[in-house]
ROMAR-418008 format. One line per 2 residues: for each residue x, y, z of C-alpha. Coordinates in Angstrom, 3 decimals, decimal comma. Layout:
X Y Z  ...
//
This chain:
-21,896 -40,700 -1,903  -25,069 -39,877 -0,355
-24,603 -36,981 2,457  -21,237 -36,263 1,815
-20,012 -33,144 1,860  -20,023 -31,494 -1,280
-16,571 -30,546 -2,581  -15,673 -26,757 -3,075
-15,275 -26,434 -6,375  -14,285 -22,145 -6,622
-15,562 -21,880 -3,752  -13,516 -19,582 -1,155
-16,197 -17,666 1,032  -15,190 -19,643 4,426
-18,930 -18,646 5,251  -20,760 -20,042 2,724
-19,001 -23,200 2,666  -19,408 -23,441 6,448
-22,600 -23,035 6,113  -23,889 -24,738 3,225
-21,934 -28,096 3,824  -19,301 -27,981 1,687
-15,751 -30,058 3,300  -13,150 -28,075 4,920
-9,607 -29,092 5,483  -8,891 -27,268 8,608
-6,976 -24,356 8,775  -7,830 -22,491 11,687
-4,970 -22,790 13,835  -3,546 -19,780 11,519
-5,157 -17,678 13,412  -3,810 -18,396 16,646
-0,201 -18,498 14,982  -0,334 -14,856 13,778
-2,101 -13,689 17,647  1,064 -15,458 18,367
3,505 -14,578 16,352  1,695 -10,323 15,898
3,339 -8,410 13,281  1,482 -5,382 12,739
1,955 -6,674 9,071  2,405 -9,696 7,367
2,718 -10,798 3,863  1,692 -14,197 2,751
3,661 -15,133 -0,608  2,549 -18,484 -2,634
1,418 -19,558 -5,979  -1,985 -19,057 -7,521
-4,869 -21,201 -6,173  -3,439 -22,776 -2,899
-5,728 -20,969 -0,653  -5,007 -17,722 -0,036
-7,961 -16,347 -0,373  -10,261 -18,693 1,421
-7,684 -18,018 4,441  -8,463 -14,545 4,580
-12,312 -14,912 4,358  -11,721 -17,186 7,193
-9,770 -14,157 9,243  -12,306 -11,568 7,741
-15,102 -14,079 9,760  -13,316 -14,851 12,994
-12,396 -11,405 14,044  -15,121 -9,296 11,958
-17,204 -7,922 15,152  -20,857 -9,370 14,254
-19,574 -12,554 12,464  -21,262 -15,865 13,496
-19,053 -17,749 16,256  -20,640 -21,092 15,285
-19,272 -20,903 12,500  -15,906 -21,635 13,747
-17,734 -24,685 16,062  -15,439 -28,242 15,760
-12,594 -26,497 14,431  -9,405 -26,418 15,883
-9,370 -22,213 16,805  -12,850 -22,967 19,115
-10,095 -25,319 21,170  -7,897 -21,754 22,022
-11,347 -20,633 24,651  -8,455 -17,323 25,606
-8,298 -16,683 21,843  -11,532 -16,801 21,058
-12,779 -15,136 24,562  -10,402 -11,728 24,021
-10,248 -11,629 19,870  -13,397 -13,864 17,957
-16,051 -10,884 17,254  -14,026 -7,597 18,364
-12,405 -5,864 15,248  -14,211 -4,114 12,818
-12,610 -5,272 9,594  -11,554 -3,996 6,351
-11,249 -6,798 3,385  -10,130 -6,319 0,111
-9,294 -8,436 -3,045  -7,048 -5,952 -5,854
-7,556 -8,915 -8,366  -9,484 -6,970 -10,576
-7,477 -4,149 -10,448  -6,623 -3,309 -14,166
-7,057 -2,285 -16,984  -5,768 -1,056 -19,996
-4,675 2,354 -19,119  -3,979 3,820 -15,026
-7,528 5,559 -15,428  -9,460 2,619 -15,822
-7,293 0,623 -13,147  -7,390 3,434 -10,768
-11,704 3,632 -11,560  -11,423 0,104 -10,584
-9,503 0,132 -7,428  -11,945 3,371 -6,377
-14,940 0,915 -6,718  -12,868 -1,791 -5,199
-12,766 0,589 -1,702  -15,893 2,205 -2,174
-17,546 -1,364 -2,374  -15,844 -2,327 0,858
-16,802 1,599 2,500  -20,645 0,866 1,458
-20,627 -2,055 3,712  -20,301 0,490 6,663
-22,694 2,736 5,469  -24,015 3,228 9,461
-20,860 5,450 9,887  -22,517 8,164 7,866
-25,101 8,802 10,821  -22,186 8,024 13,492
-22,790 9,969 16,527  -19,227 9,028 17,487
-17,402 10,964 14,381  -17,352 14,663 13,645
-19,010 16,145 11,522  -16,156 16,494 9,113
-15,534 13,140 9,358  -19,431 12,335 8,147
-18,350 14,532 4,932  -15,448 12,730 4,981
-17,043 8,998 4,468  -19,709 10,488 2,115
-16,843 11,431 -0,149  -15,786 7,552 0,045
-18,865 6,275 -1,287  -20,242 9,561 -3,385
-21,427 8,304 -7,397  -21,442 10,363 -9,983
-23,700 10,098 -12,516  -22,492 7,651 -14,443
-22,638 5,846 -11,331  -18,900 5,492 -10,375
-17,372 6,490 -7,471  -16,109 10,096 -7,711
-13,528 10,258 -5,075  -10,394 12,129 -5,721
-6,947 11,085 -6,549  -5,558 12,229 -3,404
-8,802 10,178 -1,189  -8,047 7,698 -2,896
-4,616 7,716 -0,975  -6,115 8,080 2,331
-9,170 6,057 1,906  -8,074 2,815 4,054
-6,651 5,650 6,659  -9,734 6,996 7,103
-11,675 4,432 6,879  -9,767 2,467 9,511
-9,675 5,929 11,656  -13,695 6,324 10,892
-14,134 2,608 12,476  -12,083 2,415 15,104
-13,428 6,065 16,219  -17,236 4,308 15,845
-16,371 1,076 17,928  -13,249 1,913 20,638
-11,542 -0,807 18,926  -8,523 -0,827 16,413
-8,855 -2,073 12,882  -8,382 -5,239 11,219
-7,013 -4,898 7,119  -7,146 -7,681 4,811
-5,465 -7,098 1,312  -5,781 -9,781 -1,123
-3,770 -10,777 -3,959  -1,601 -7,403 -2,853
0,653 -7,047 -6,606  -1,897 -7,558 -9,313
-2,922 -4,361 -9,775  1,305 -3,797 -10,513
1,946 -6,536 -12,680  -1,757 -5,838 -14,784
0,008 -2,124 -15,084  3,424 -3,791 -15,656
2,327 -5,183 -18,959  -0,098 -2,345 -19,999
2,804 0,159 -19,272  1,377 2,609 -16,607
3,743 0,942 -13,746  5,208 3,827 -12,554
1,901 5,805 -12,319  1,003 2,530 -10,349
3,447 1,845 -8,158  2,877 5,355 -6,941
-0,344 5,336 -6,220  -0,047 1,430 -4,342
2,791 2,740 -2,124  0,639 5,958 -1,070
-2,180 3,833 -0,080  -0,460 1,144 1,459
1,832 3,919 3,652  -0,782 5,834 4,243
-2,905 2,811 6,206  -0,114 0,258 7,141
3,166 2,200 7,640  1,801 4,751 10,535
-1,880 4,454 11,442  -2,308 3,934 14,994
-6,215 2,954 14,388  -4,984 0,160 13,251
-4,827 -3,581 15,071  -2,860 -5,410 12,361
-2,902 -6,397 8,179  -2,378 -9,461 6,025
-1,852 -9,067 2,248  -1,423 -11,956 0,297
0,247 -12,134 -3,072  2,530 -14,560 -5,988
5,230 -11,895 -5,485  7,286 -10,722 -3,167
7,476 -7,096 -4,748  10,570 -5,697 -3,351
10,268 -3,560 -0,103  11,538 -0,324 -1,574
9,361 -0,729 -4,351  6,392 -0,308 -1,679
6,882 -1,104 1,630  9,628 1,266 2,114
10,010 2,263 6,016  7,699 0,289 7,128
8,515 -1,186 10,173  6,892 -4,577 12,489
6,561 -5,856 8,514  7,048 -9,844 8,310
7,068 -11,226 4,860  6,193 -14,929 5,014
7,385 -16,807 1,339  6,826 -20,467 0,283
10,961 -20,453 2,219  9,421 -20,054 5,455
8,510 -23,011 8,354  6,286 -20,835 9,839
2,550 -20,537 8,315  4,246 -23,695 5,731
1,262 -25,933 6,912  -1,589 -23,513 5,905
-1,725 -22,948 2,256  -2,016 -25,926 0,360
-2,778 -29,202 1,610  -0,592 -31,657 3,358
-0,519 -35,288 2,510  -2,498 -36,358 5,718
-4,967 -33,926 4,554  -5,237 -35,118 1,033
-5,260 -38,723 2,357  -8,161 -38,004 5,041
-9,841 -36,503 1,720  -9,870 -39,220 -0,117
-10,664 -42,106 1,820  -13,842 -39,433 2,689
-15,074 -39,943 -0,421  -13,957 -43,264 -1,607
-10,999 -42,525 -3,668  -8,344 -44,242 -1,679
-6,884 -45,781 -4,833  -6,377 -42,886 -6,046
-3,809 -41,617 -4,077  -0,460 -42,575 -6,434
-2,209 -40,570 -8,620  -2,771 -37,592 -7,331
0,774 -37,395 -5,799  2,107 -37,629 -8,950
0,319 -35,407 -10,003  -0,952 -32,432 -7,622
2,305 -32,938 -4,860  5,660 -31,829 -4,714
5,451 -28,339 -3,824  8,033 -27,539 -1,044
7,135 -25,299 1,467  9,551 -24,566 3,846
10,368 -28,101 4,854  6,800 -29,511 4,587
5,888 -31,647 1,192  2,069 -30,087 -0,443
-0,303 -30,419 -2,831  -1,866 -28,129 -5,009
-5,728 -27,763 -3,078  -7,301 -26,808 -6,490
-6,461 -29,082 -8,428  -6,447 -31,913 -5,585
-10,767 -30,466 -4,878  -11,186 -30,958 -8,949
-10,049 -34,195 -9,671  -12,281 -35,291 -6,427
-14,975 -33,229 -7,374  -14,958 -35,018 -11,322
-14,069 -38,519 -9,694  -17,426 -38,555 -7,524
-19,382 -36,819 -10,951  -17,560 -40,108 -13,231
-16,330 -37,490 -15,541  -12,827 -38,833 -15,528
-11,015 -41,481 -14,423  -7,285 -40,409 -14,465
-5,863 -36,808 -12,846  -6,104 -33,940 -15,590
-4,492 -30,187 -15,854  -6,502 -27,875 -13,822
-3,821 -25,314 -13,779  -3,787 -24,459 -16,987
-6,369 -23,077 -16,686  -6,481 -20,649 -14,035
-3,619 -17,784 -15,607  -1,974 -17,898 -19,147
1,343 -19,559 -18,592  2,562 -16,691 -20,266
5,475 -16,621 -17,984  7,000 -19,962 -19,320
6,701 -18,745 -22,623  8,596 -15,578 -22,177
11,402 -17,695 -20,286  11,419 -20,186 -23,073
11,578 -17,058 -25,883  14,480 -15,601 -23,769
16,827 -19,142 -23,365  19,777 -18,863 -24,840
21,623 -22,698 -25,513  22,345 -23,009 -22,371
19,476 -22,300 -20,453  17,446 -24,140 -23,413
19,845 -27,337 -21,796  18,509 -26,822 -18,414
15,118 -26,555 -19,311  15,343 -30,370 -20,890
16,798 -31,324 -17,886  14,100 -29,853 -15,498
11,811 -31,552 -17,913  13,544 -35,077 -18,144
13,158 -34,874 -14,149  16,633 -33,717 -13,582
16,880 -30,714 -10,874  19,762 -27,487 -11,561
20,744 -25,349 -9,132  20,498 -21,363 -9,530
20,221 -18,728 -6,770  16,819 -17,568 -6,288
15,978 -13,833 -5,541  12,325 -13,658 -3,639
12,560 -9,942 -3,815  12,034 -8,557 -7,269
10,204 -5,167 -8,860  8,159 -5,953 -11,846
10,898 -4,068 -13,725  13,395 -7,021 -12,905
11,726 -9,471 -14,311  12,626 -9,178 -17,845
16,183 -7,979 -17,098  18,071 -10,884 -17,368
17,471 -14,806 -17,689  18,048 -15,563 -13,760
15,902 -13,510 -12,632  12,984 -15,265 -14,468
14,015 -18,737 -13,105  13,362 -16,979 -9,087
9,748 -16,111 -10,658  8,998 -19,268 -12,029
10,351 -20,104 -8,218  8,041 -17,843 -6,514
4,381 -18,693 -8,898  4,740 -22,300 -8,536
6,444 -23,307 -12,044  9,343 -24,556 -10,203
9,820 -26,168 -6,499  13,223 -26,319 -4,176
14,259 -30,026 -3,525  15,046 -29,580 -0,159
15,877 -25,914 1,690  18,991 -24,092 0,463
21,880 -22,836 2,999  23,792 -21,121 1,228
21,288 -18,977 -0,567  21,182 -20,987 -3,559
18,196 -23,879 -4,122  17,845 -26,952 -6,119
14,858 -26,156 -8,422  12,711 -29,275 -9,604
9,653 -29,407 -11,561  7,092 -30,263 -8,708
4,816 -32,898 -10,253  3,255 -34,300 -13,723
0,940 -31,561 -14,099  3,357 -28,265 -13,958
5,999 -30,787 -16,511  2,689 -30,784 -18,958
2,281 -27,128 -18,398  6,228 -27,097 -19,622
5,702 -29,354 -22,516  2,781 -27,389 -24,096
4,043 -23,965 -23,723  7,725 -25,699 -25,883
5,576 -27,271 -28,431  3,981 -24,411 -28,945
7,463 -22,423 -28,744  8,953 -24,910 -31,227
6,282 -24,741 -33,574  6,543 -20,785 -33,836
9,736 -20,847 -34,160  10,122 -23,408 -37,116
7,466 -21,215 -38,923  9,346 -17,771 -38,790
11,747 -19,880 -41,798  8,592 -21,745 -43,875
11,153 -21,725 -46,822  13,451 -23,955 -45,449
10,274 -25,900 -43,484  8,972 -26,886 -46,534
12,719 -27,812 -48,227  12,769 -30,324 -45,446
9,271 -31,958 -46,583  9,710 -31,889 -49,815
12,966 -33,595 -49,178  10,785 -37,101 -48,019
9,155 -36,836 -51,695  11,884 -36,678 -53,729
14,201 -39,194 -51,845  16,408 -36,859 -50,264
17,962 -38,667 -47,238  20,888 -36,644 -46,857
18,973 -33,970 -46,906  15,849 -34,923 -44,634
18,678 -36,751 -42,092  20,472 -32,816 -42,473
17,420 -30,711 -41,839  15,870 -33,378 -39,336
19,012 -32,831 -36,972  18,714 -29,484 -37,334
15,335 -29,373 -36,078  16,220 -32,034 -33,177
19,040 -29,688 -31,988  16,698 -26,007 -31,970
14,116 -27,583 -30,233  14,446 -28,201 -26,389
13,817 -32,155 -25,566  10,801 -33,140 -23,887
11,893 -36,760 -23,678  12,051 -38,161 -20,345
15,615 -40,070 -19,938  14,092 -42,912 -18,031
10,901 -43,772 -20,037  10,495 -47,157 -22,075
11,982 -46,775 -25,703  8,833 -46,804 -26,908
7,730 -43,214 -25,138  11,012 -41,812 -26,003
10,164 -43,296 -29,861  6,886 -41,379 -29,522
8,845 -37,599 -28,906  10,525 -37,699 -32,011
7,538 -39,078 -33,744  5,531 -36,174 -32,186
8,274 -33,706 -33,557  8,486 -34,970 -37,218
4,329 -34,565 -36,956  4,766 -31,009 -36,002
6,858 -30,564 -38,767  4,611 -31,750 -41,229
1,958 -30,037 -39,467  0,161 -26,999 -42,744
2,310 -28,788 -45,341  0,147 -27,760 -48,675
-1,297 -30,745 -50,395  -0,108 -33,507 -47,674
-2,574 -36,119 -46,232  -0,392 -36,616 -42,989
-1,739 -39,664 -41,182  -0,086 -41,061 -37,610
-0,415 -44,885 -36,579  -2,856 -45,397 -39,305
-3,693 -48,853 -39,850  -1,903 -49,660 -42,412
-1,277 -53,786 -44,386  -1,029 -56,173 -40,994
0,064 -53,074 -38,737  0,107 -49,162 -37,784
2,720 -46,842 -39,711  4,111 -44,522 -37,462
3,383 -42,085 -40,054  1,881 -41,967 -43,682
1,637 -39,393 -46,199  0,198 -39,032 -49,033
0,922 -36,260 -51,709  -2,260 -36,079 -53,587
-1,207 -34,695 -56,671  1,776 -36,174 -57,195
0,446 -39,612 -56,302  3,829 -39,785 -54,020
3,063 -42,145 -51,162  5,229 -41,627 -48,190
5,686 -44,239 -44,963  7,853 -43,144 -42,360
9,128 -45,426 -39,534  10,987 -44,459 -36,372
13,173 -46,234 -33,492  15,291 -44,980 -30,545
19,249 -45,954 -31,347  20,284 -47,192 -27,852
23,548 -46,042 -28,082  23,523 -44,580 -30,940
23,474 -47,663 -33,271  21,861 -45,721 -36,180
22,157 -48,539 -38,506  20,503 -51,198 -36,793
17,644 -48,575 -35,897  16,913 -48,259 -39,443
17,129 -51,315 -40,969  14,920 -52,386 -37,926
12,330 -49,424 -38,874  12,802 -50,534 -43,288
12,384 -54,493 -42,603  9,179 -53,354 -40,381
7,938 -51,608 -42,895  8,107 -54,322 -45,570
7,585 -57,149 -43,604  4,527 -55,576 -42,436
2,919 -54,134 -46,173  2,776 -50,812 -44,507
2,266 -49,482 -48,454  -0,726 -51,231 -49,056
-3,069 -48,384 -47,699  -1,096 -45,743 -50,291
-1,537 -47,768 -52,551  -4,881 -48,808 -52,657
-5,585 -44,419 -51,923  -4,264 -44,389 -55,519
-0,686 -43,650 -54,935  2,014 -44,920 -57,529
5,409 -44,001 -56,066  5,835 -45,272 -52,996
9,300 -43,763 -50,615  9,872 -45,684 -47,537
12,419 -44,097 -44,450  13,353 -45,724 -41,875
14,850 -42,847 -39,471  16,858 -43,644 -36,400
17,008 -40,649 -33,670  19,287 -40,774 -30,314
19,286 -37,414 -28,660  19,593 -34,880 -31,144
20,988 -36,730 -34,255  19,774 -39,041 -36,099
20,123 -41,350 -39,036  18,086 -42,097 -42,457
18,174 -44,536 -44,830  15,509 -45,359 -47,538
14,131 -48,093 -49,447
//
């Protein structure tokens, strides 16, 4: 692939992409749409890794005084001559990201915010000598960039609350032109504050900072904010006029975050990966923004990059490494029986109908399970099947990648849950040593009912058997004195599960079958026949086991039957 543009894996700086030979999917028409539908403050909420930061960088380089117009040569916005003549490179731009504003205490988080704003102010150091500012204003600016003895920014909390307002006023006076303010990841400080226990203090600080800079600021041309959650207007945006919020449900701007199907097709054809289209669509598509199906760009770019390096041949889960996925685990922990059943339906490819609240405070997140449905939707773990008409949404898991994340989180939750009662688990496992089929059947049924089933009702019988196989292996894991083997070569084939209890010289052979239409006896007999016909016990006898237990287990939904032989 000599001569092909490089893939911008992890690169979110528009200038670098355009000047260093990286592949770029053109989203510059967003500039025209922003100007055509001008709002004083514009908030875009999208899941993580959908191009929010790159778009903010694009806006900065278009509007900022002194930026290079050539960066946009050949792109869609360059065809809009009137817009370019009037707006390109004409405005001072304040651009900050709040993604690193957090800490174990409010003071630590506040210091991070001071550093973020202070470092942006340093970019305008020429204001210290600007003859268009008064002496008082120059002194105020000096305070914004002043450092203490430890090398940290020394601005007081009062100055911090007014910092964006003051900086925009100074820039407006210096240039004679109102300021554009860009704030990326606006909700991260609130998220981190909620987790660390200083939420009220951070809400008050952010509310005042934003209110001063964005609500009554005559030096502001317009502002754009991005984040994952739409925080309640009453929480930090109270009293804002000409304030527009664009969520994943809105049709306007639907194509500017993430990749469309046409963009993905063009990209993989350019790199020679057109044969991977079906796999990419199954794994990374499925997000409905407005009425448009969208791919996660982070995943598509990373997968194409790995295909170019020949480091993978099949789709991988890239999104799992970008966040803790703790929201899913929190959701599962809170789930009652009804909710667990709904999770099963989702993981097995079905949809559920729920009311989605897009405007929440962080206090709402844990108040009731219905709010967590909304958070899963907002953060991209669920999407809507189609545009809702009555405030309700038909929710589904968007693709194979997210389904994989759900399965992993469910498995981890289950393994934690079953180990809460160690004695019950050990009694269940000992029943296999003692040939107590009644206890095995009762115990396995108990765990199947407790488990959130992660089988797919549409998959082949063998895949359904794999689900039960995996659950049983999870139950055996960590059993002291047991050597557990899965799909080990034995006799004339491969046994599902073989166990050696070395100190007792007991060998256990287990074969699992999926009992179609609840034909339990038939499934058990078939499993035992397979054990005996293929001599699965030979491996255990060769290893010195003197007593062999054989079990045929047939499973259907959350029931099972066990026969020994």
